[in-house]
N, C-alpha and C positions, 0 to 999 in steps of 0.2 A: 517821342520816347526811345526809337530807334536810334536817334541822334545822340542820344546820353549813353546808350550802349556802345556805341562805337567809337566815342570819346572814351570811355571806361576800357574798352578793349585796347584801343590805341595807348593809352598811358600806360597799362599793365604791361604790352609788350615793351616799350619804352624802359619800363622799370626793370624787366627781367635783362634786358639786352645790357643796360649799366651795370647791373649786379654782376652778369657773367664775365663782363669786361673788366670790371674790378677784380674778380677772382682770377682772371687769366693774368692779368698784371702783377697781382699778388704773388703767384705760383712763381712765375718768372724771375720776380725779385728775389724770392725766397731759395729758387734753385742756383742762383750765383753764387749766393753767400756761403762762404766757407765756414767750417766750425773751428773754433778758437780751442787749440789743444794745449793744456800745462804740460810743463816739464813730468816727468814719473808717472804719466797716466796710462793706463791700458786703454787701448781704443777697442770697443766692442760694436762693430758693424752689425745692422740689423734692417729687417722690412717689417712693416706692419702687417703684411699679411702672411707672413712666414710662421709657422707652427713649432718648427725647431728654436727658432727666436724667442718665442712666447715659453717652450721650456726653460730657456736660459734666465728669460725675465722673471718666471715664476720662482726659479731657485733663487735667484738673488734676492727677491722681494722676501721670501721665506726665512732666509738668513741674514736679513738685513745687511746685505753687503756695502750698500751705499754708506753707511756709517762705519765701515771697518776697514774699505779699500778704495784706492784711487782710481777710479776707471770713468772712460767717458762714453757714453751711449751715443752712437752716430747713426742715425735714419738715412738710408741709400734710396728711398723710392722717389722723393720729390726736391731730392739737391744733387744738381750736376757737380757740383764741386765734391760732395761727398761721396758720389761714385768714382770720379776721378781717383780720390784720395784711397779709396779700398782697393782700387786697382794698382795704384802706385805702391802700397803696402803689400798687396800680394805679389806683385812681381819682385818686390827686394825678396821674399821668401821663396822665390823660385817657381811659382806657381806661372801657368801658361795655360793659353785657351783651352787646349788638350787636358788641362790637369787644375781643374778646380777654380780657375781664375774668374771671380765676380761671384764665388758660393759665398752664401750667407746659412746660420750666423759666422762671423769671422771675428777673431779676436788677435789684435797684435798688441804685444806685451811692451812694458816699457823696456824690457830686456831684448827688443825685436825677434821675439820666438813667436811663431804663428800656430793658431788651432781652428779649425774648421770643423763644424758641426756642433751639436747642443752636447753631446757625450764628452767631447775632448775639452770643451768650453767649460763646462761645469766641473769636470775632474780638475781642470787648473783652479777653477775660483775655490773647490774644496780644499785643495792642498794650500791656497793661500789663506784660506779661513782656517785651518787648521782642523777640518772636518775629515772623518775616516768614512 
């Protein structure tokens, strides 16, 4: 009986190790993959754990913005390529390490304008949607 329990425990440990290894490989591959950006899209950078990002997301959903505007949601938590892209766009806008570099939510518009924070971004989208 003890031999069967030992074999079962060993199999369980092997399965867990294989699952974790697979997950790590998946995350590494995904983090290297960049985001495809279409011409004329606004780029909305966000984090899944950011409450201000959630405010922007809720506003966009409530106003069905995805059917009216061309913008791309770009998540920065799990992608090194996306992290580099946000830093590149923020540097173009003049942000520095001392001045909001890496801050989210961040919007880089098709006209190379920059907005940081939920209030600024929501105000931009209100204007684009014609909401007062």
